[in-house]
LUMZARO-649308 format. One record per residue (C-alpha): x, y, z. Coordinates in pm, whole numbers, plus 50000, padded with zeros to 5 digits. Layout:
BEGIN
XYZ
...
END
This chain:
BEGIN
037140684116414
037030717216587
039810738816464
039900757616784
040720725416974
043720717516749
045420750516812
047680755717114
046840792317149
050430804217079
050990834316859
054000835016622
055420869516551
056570876316197
060190888916174
061300907815862
064670897615726
064660922415443
066970952815407
066590979715666
067291016615628
070241026615851
070521063415924
074091075315862
075951091716148
076231129216125
079621142016008
081591157916287
082951192716225
086751196416277
087831220716543
090381243716380
090961264716690
093991244816821
095631246116477
095151283916453
096591288616801
099651267516716
100291287216396
099971320116585
102481308316846
105001297816580
104701331416402
105081350316729
108251330916815
109701336916467
109031374316485
110551375516832
113761358616714
114071382716424
113661412316656
116151398516910
118931389016668
118301417316426
118161444616689
120821470716638
121851457316298
121531480616002
122901483015651
126451496015649
126641532615564
128401542015241
131801558115278
131441595615214
132971606614886
134851632915084
136541606415303
140271611915342
142711589015167
144971567015374
148341583915443
150071555415261
147781558014956
150291579414763
152641549314765
150041526514603
149431539314248
146771521414042
147301516113669
146291495313364
142561496213437
140381473113228
136691464613249
134691434313138
131281418513190
129811383813211
126391368313271
125591352313604
123381322413683
120431344913768
120461359613418
121981392513535
125271408713454
128501409413657
130981437813603
134721433213658
137291460513712
140851447913669
144041467313719
147521468013868
148711482714196
152311489614297
153951495214632
156431523514591
156771529514965
158971514315234
156381493115414
154931458615344
151211461615272
148951434315415
145471448215339
143931475215119
140401489115128
139261509314830
136321531814757
134991528414401
132941556914255
130881552213939
129711585213791
126821595413565
127031617513251
126771648413472
129841635613662
127781630813976
128341599314181
125861572914061
127221544314272
129481544114577
131071510914676
133641502514944
135341468714948
138671451515018
141061449714726
141751413914615
144801402414425
144561379214125
146141346314229
145751327813900
144091333513561
143811297513436
141501279113403
139611308713554
140461340513741
140871333614112
141471361014367
142791362314722
143121389214990
146271410115000
147141393815334
147671360515152
150451376114946
151541409215103
152951436314879
156551442114981
158321474614891
158801475614514
156211448314444
153351450914195
150271429114158
147151426213946
143791429914119
140121424214040
137011441314177
133651424514119
130251442114110
126991423114084
125131454713983
126121488213839
123911519013835
121871522813516
122901559213481
126621550913494
128391569213213
130471538813111
133831554413202
136361538313436
135321543213798
137421563214040
139371540714278
140401556614608
142621539114863
140971548115193
142591522915429
145881504015433
147251478615677
151031476115664
154111466515857
157721476915841
159261463815521
161861436115555
164471455115357
163921486615557
164081467415885
167391451615782
168831485415695
167721499316031
169291469916214
172511475616020
172571512316119
171991503016483
174781477216475
177231502016325
176221527916582
176891503716869
180291494816723
181201531716685
180101538617040
182151509717178
185231522116996
END
């Protein structure tokens, strides 16, 4: 038999089913430009807010050591000064100045502002603090203070006070600081007002007679 006659003349293509090498897709680079722009905008807004709300604000100036005392200061003598220290949560040291203040005048005191001067060994001012005087409300289980307005000092009254300082100058000489009463809020004392009303009543009666 002729082999050529038995063949149909068709050609069969061979197809490979083995593994093929697939070329991985190229990694795409991330565009950081939008992120940088967003960060810049946020920073610009933050700086703008600080400038807007902080404009015109500055640290309060210290009261000059030559500042005049309040006219009523002579009626508010300070006595029985004591000092103590304790550690705070930050590992620092808190200094307390305790004392007593009396009202020997004729008015009821509702607020007191004091200037506290710590001096160095050369007797120069090492630290100058101004703060409202606070009265000791209770001592147990811990010392609690309140403003003078919560318990006004009537004529003849005395009260214990406490001043608290988170830091004290390193060159402080260790002596009691100078406490100056530079501002006092007060009103006419109740007893004095009653006496004045009594005088007015007697005057009206005398005039009517």
